[in-house]
N, C-alpha and C positions, 0 to 999 in steps of 0.2 A: 510622771513616767511610769510609776508603779501601776497606776490605773490603766494606762494604755497597754502595758504588758499583760495585766489581767484580762483586759478585753480581747487581745489577740489570742491568749490561751482559750478563752471562752468560745470564740467563733471558729476555731481550728476544726476543720472537718464538717462544718455546717454549710447550708447553702449560702448564708451571709459571708462565711469565710471564703467560699468559692468566688463569689462576686468581688470581695476584697482582693483576693489573689490575682484575679484578672486585671483589675485596676493597677495594682502594684507592678505586675509583670509588664504591662503596656508602658507605664511610666518609666520602668527600668529600660525597656527597649529604646524609648526615645532618648534617654539619658546616655545610653551606651552608644547610640549613633553619634551624639554630640562628643562623646568621649573619643570615639574612633576618629572623628574629624579633627579633633585637637592633635592627635598623634600623626595625622597626615602632613603636618606642616613642615617647614624647611629645616627644622631641627633634627639632629641625629635622634633616632627613636629611643636609643639607650638613655641619652641625656634627657628626653622628654619624659620618659617613664621615671627616671631618677628625680626630676623636679616635682612631678606629681606626687611620688611617694614621700618625698620630703615634707611637702605640705600636708600630706595625710598624717604623717607623724606629729607635725606641729599642731594640727586641728584636733586630733584624736588623743594625744597624750594627756591633756588636761582632764578630758572626759574620763579616760580610763583610769588615771591615777587618782583623781579627787572627787569625781561624782558618782560613778557606779562602784559596786563592790568588786573586790579582787576575785578572779575565777577560782573555783574550787579545783581540787586535784584532777577530777575527770575533764572538766572543760579546759584546763591548762594543757592536758596531754592532747586533747583534740586540737587546740590552737598550734601546738608544735607540728603536728602533721599538716595543718592548713599553711604554715610558713613553707614547708618544703614543696607542697603541690603548687602554691601560687607563685612561688620563685621559678619552678620549672615552667609554669605557664607564661610568666613575663619574659623569661629568656627565649622561649619558642617564638612569642609575638614580636620581640624586638629583632630577633634574627630574621623572621619572615619579612617584616617591614624593611629591613636593611637589604634584603636581597631582591624583592619584587614589589610591584606597585601596590598601593593601598587597595585599589578597586578589584585587583585579583586576589589578594590575600584575604581580605575581610570576608567576602562570601563563602570562600572555602572553609574558613574557620567556623563561621556561623551555621553553614549547612551541615557539617559534619557533627558539631556538638550536640544538637537536640535529638538526633537519631540514636546516638550512644546513650545519651541521658535517659531516654525513654526506656531503653533496654535495661539499663542499670536500675531505674525506679521500679521496674517490674521484678527484678531480683531482689532488691534490698528493702523495698517498701511495700511489696505486694500490690502495686498499682498495675492495672491492665487497661490498654486502650481497646475500644470497640473496634470491629472492622471499619466503620465509617471514620472513626478517628485516625486509623492507619492510612486511609485514603487521604485525609487531610495532611497527615504527616508526610506522605509521598509528594503532595503538591507543594508543601512548604520547603522541605529540603531539597526536592528536585529543581524547584524554581530558583532557589538560592544558588545551587551548584550550576544550573544552566546560565545563570547570571554571571557567574565566575568565568565559565567558558566563553561567554560572549565578550567579556572584558579582556579575557586572555588573547582572543583572536586579534584584538586591536593593539596588543603590546609589542613592541620591538626591543626585546631584551636579549642579552647574552643567554643562549639555552642553558648553560650550566647553572648561571645565577637564577634563572627561572625555575629550573628543576629543584634547586636547593630552597628557594622561596616556597614553592608548593609543598615540599616535603616538611618544612617548618610549620607551614599553615596547617597541614593534616595533623601534625603533632599537636599544634595549639588547639584544634577542634576536639581531639581526643581528651586533652586536658581540661578543656571547658566542661565535658561531661564529668570528668573525675572530680573537679572542684565543685560543680553544681551539686552532684550527689553527696559528696563529703560534707560541704557547707550546710546542706539540708539536714543531714544527720547531726551536725555540730549544733545547730541552732535549735533543733528539736530536743536535743539531750540537755541543753544548757537550762539552769533553774530560771534565768532571766534572759530574754532575747536581746535587750538593749545592752546588757552587760556583755553578752557575747559579741555584739557588733562592735562596740567600743574597743574592746581589746583585740578583736579580729583586725580592725583597721590600723591599730597601732602596731602590733607585732609583725604583721604581714608586710608592712611598708618599711621596716628598718634596713632590709638588705640593699635595695636598688639605689638609694642615695649614695652608699659607699662605693658600689660598683660604678655608678655614674661619675662620681668625683675621680676615681682612679682613671676612668677613660678620658675625662675632661683634661686632666693633668698631662696625658700622654699625647694629646692632640697637637699638630704643628700649628694650626690655626683655630683656636678654640673660639666658639661663638660668644657674642655678648651676652651676659647673663640676664640682664633685666627683662628682655621679651621672654626668655625661656622660663624665668621665675613666675611671671604673670600667667603664662600658659599652665604652669604647674599649680598655681592657686585655683584656677577655674577647673582644671582637671580633677583636682582633689575634691572639691565640692560636688562636681558631677559624679565622681567615683562613689561618694556616700550614697547618692540617690540610685545609681545604677546597680551596684553590687548589694547595697542594703536592701533596695527595693526587692530584688529577685529572692534574696535569702528570706525576707519576711513573707513573700509570696509562697515559697516552698514550705513555710511554717504553717500557714493558715489554710493552704490549698493543696493540690497535688503537685509533686516535683515535676513529673513529666510534661504536664499541661503548662506550668509555669515556664519551664525551659523552652517549650515550643513558642509560646507567645512572646517570650523575650526576643526570639530570633526575628521578629518583625522588625528589629532594629535595622536589618538590611534594607527594608523599605524606607524607614526614616532616613537612613544614610544616604540613600539615592535621592531622596526629596531634598535633603540638605545640599547635596552636590549640585542638584538641578537649580534650586531656587537662590541658594546663598553663594555656593562656590562657582555658580554659573558654568557648570559642566553640562556637556551634551547628553541627553537621555535617550531620545529617539523611541519610536513605536515598539520595537522588540524589548527593550528593557522596561518599558510601560507595561507590556503584556506579562513579562515575568514578575514584575513587582505585584501585578494584580494576582498572579497565580500564588505567590507567597502569601499575600493577605487573605485570599481565599482559603488557602490550606489552614491558616491560623484560625479563621472563622469555623471551619469544619471541625477542627480539633475541639474547639471550645464549645460548639453546640452538639457534637455527636456523641458525647459521653452519656 
């Protein structure tokens, strides 16, 4: 693990690091689409997230406590901030999924996040997109948000619930930008990337199992736990790939580009819905998915 950490530090900011960041961001995008599909299930979104975080604690605790070093004072302080930011993000996402459909919420979150992240990366990390990359950014975020509008037109929900769901989704998108920028700063400041990741997954997952247990006990007809726990196991493993992958990508490459490439998860989510969940896609969604993918390609090649 020490050799791998040293390799990541060595390639950071180099052409090899940029290629590795691209691969990590795309793998993260695919994993995040799977993660979103898991949350789409019949279970209460608060319970689903609680189950995922419970298993994140179970899987991460031995690594954090007995394998990697304990964080130094500076890293520990950054982790405290990460707990608060990610808790706010998880609350926003659970509230959005509770109020509106997955196909409406997910694109709004993913379309808002990268635009704000690119601006934040410019301010905090001195990264700047070329005019051509901004064209790609417009294609990607525009395609994602148009996809949300397309899905929204087909929904028949209570208007008040829909407005609340969209408001929470926008909040979730802004918090995606906040945590992407903050986590990139954290993993770059940490003496060792894998120490940061192990402790990150451990401490940021401690809150929602408690919240979910409280909610479960207050339910009139609580669900059977076994299927929920299995979903939590899979979700926790996918979360390591999804969130860990994008953080490593922001370490060895540019934060803005990694954030944009990760939002191709919308395309992967649509493909999962099409081929696995047997959802109808249609020519308009295919066109918008192509626009999203094209935007990612332009951002990657236009720098």
